[in-house]
N, C-alpha and C positions, 0 to 999 in steps of 0.2 A: 163870832171871831170876825176880827177885823181884818180887812185885806192885808195891811202892812204886816200883821201877825202872821197871816198865811204866808206872805213872802218871805218874811224872815225864817219861818219854818222849813220852806222849801229850799231857801238859799242855804240853810245851815245843814240841812240833810244832804244837799249836793256837794257841800264843802267837806262835811264828814265822811261822804261816800268817796269822794276823790282822795281825801287824805287816808282813808282805810285801804283803797285800791293801790295808791303809791306805796303804803307801807307792805303790803302783800307783795307787790311786784319787788320793792327793795328787799324783802326778807328772803325772796325766792331767788333773785339775783345774788344775793350773799350767800345762800346756802348751795347754790350750784358748785360743782366741783370746778376748780379753774386748772386741774392736770389730771389726766389719766395715769394709773400706775403701771409701769412696764413690768410684765412678768418675765419675758424673754425675747431676745433679739438675735435671730438666726441670720448670718450673711448668706446670700444666695449667689452663687457664682457659677461661670459656665467656663468651660475650657475651650479656648481659641486655639487652632492650628495655623500657623503662619508659614507657608511654603516660601522657600529660598533655595538659590542654586548654590552647591558647593562644589568647587571646582579644584583638580589638583593636577601638577604637572607629572606625567608619567614617562619612564622610559620604555620605549617599546623596540623589540628586535625584530627585524623584517628582513625577508631575503634580498640581497643586493641585486639591482637590476642586471639582468643577463645581456653581456655584450655579443656573444655567440650562440644566438638561440638555437642553432642547429647542430652545434658543437663540431664544426668542421676543422678547427685547429685540433682538438683532441683525436678526432677520426684520423685526419691526414698524419699527425705525428704516430699514432698507433699503426697505422698501415705501413709507414716507411720503416718503423722499428719490427713490425711484424714480418713484412718482407725481408729485411735484411737477416733476420734470424731464420727464416724459411730457407732463403738461399744457402745458408751454411750446413744444412741438414742433407737436401738431396744431391743426387748426381745425374748428369744427363737430363732426359725428359722429366724424371723425378724431381729434379731441382726445381723447374719451372713450376710443377703442382705444388711443391712445398713453398716456393715463394709466393705463389698467388694464395694458397691457403693461409700462409703466414700473415700476409697482409691483410686479407679478409679478417682473419682472427684479432689481428693486432688492431685494426681499424674499429672493430667492434668494442675491443676492451678500451682502447684510448677513447672513444665516445662515452662509454659508462664511466670511466675515470673523471673525465672532464664534467659530466652530469653530476656525479658525486661532489665534485669540488664547488660546483656552482651552487647547489643546494646547501652547503655548509657555509657558503659566502654570505654573511649577513652584515647588515649595517643597523646602528642604534641610533633612533630619532626620539625626541621628546614631544609628546602630545597632551594636549589638555583635555582632561577627562571630566565631566560634570555630571551631577545627579542632583536630583531634587530632594531636599530633605526638610523636615517641618520643625519649626519651634513651637513649644507649647507655652501659654501663658493663661493665667486666670484673669476673667473679667468679671467685675462685680455688677450684679443685676440689681441690688439693693438689700434690704432686709425685711424678712416676715417677722414681724413684732406682735406678740399676743399681750393685751393689755387689760386693765379692769377699769370700768368706768360705770359709777353708780351701781355697785355690786354686780354688774354684768360683765363678761369676759367676751372679748372679741379678737379678731386677727386681722391686721391690716399690712400691706407691703409699703415700705418707705424707702426713699432714695438714701437715707442716711441712717446712721444707729442714733436713736433718740436718747438713749442714756436710760435714766430711771424714771422719766416722766415725759408724757405727752401734753403739750398745752391743748386746752380746750376753750372755745370760745362759742357762746350761745348754744351750748350743749353738742358741739361738734368738735372732733379732734381737729387740731391744727397740723396738717401733714408737711407743710413747707417750712423751711428752717427761716427763721425770722432774725434779722440783724440785732445783735445787743443794742441797745440805747446808750448814747454816751452821755 
């Protein structure tokens, strides 16, 4: 065999091998799936509680401020009235005792009457009353997607619902959203 023939056979074999390898690679590329079949997509959410203050105006009744804390006016008026009443009862030295006793009883009664009136004397004011309430909302965490690729089933979490198919590139799932070409 001459050298040119050997060179031709080697070169031809190399070209045939390269074309065959390219054909196999091309065939494998053509037969690789371009999409994985989505079997189910379930949205995963969490409940978020957001606090806020809820305030309302409320009417409140309170005891009015006391002007005569020791109830001197009621005691004095009661003592005078009791003394006058007691003086009409007795005669002589009994009249003095009855006047003093009437004044003491009238003073005590006047004090208690004024106390009762002060306790019932109320004023109404408006106050703002606040409490913390919670608003609830749902926050999406993504989708748990079960899929089938090359006859094998798998599960993956995605940020969006992929629909019926997940794109595949170089045998791997494409989990990012791709912009549609215009």
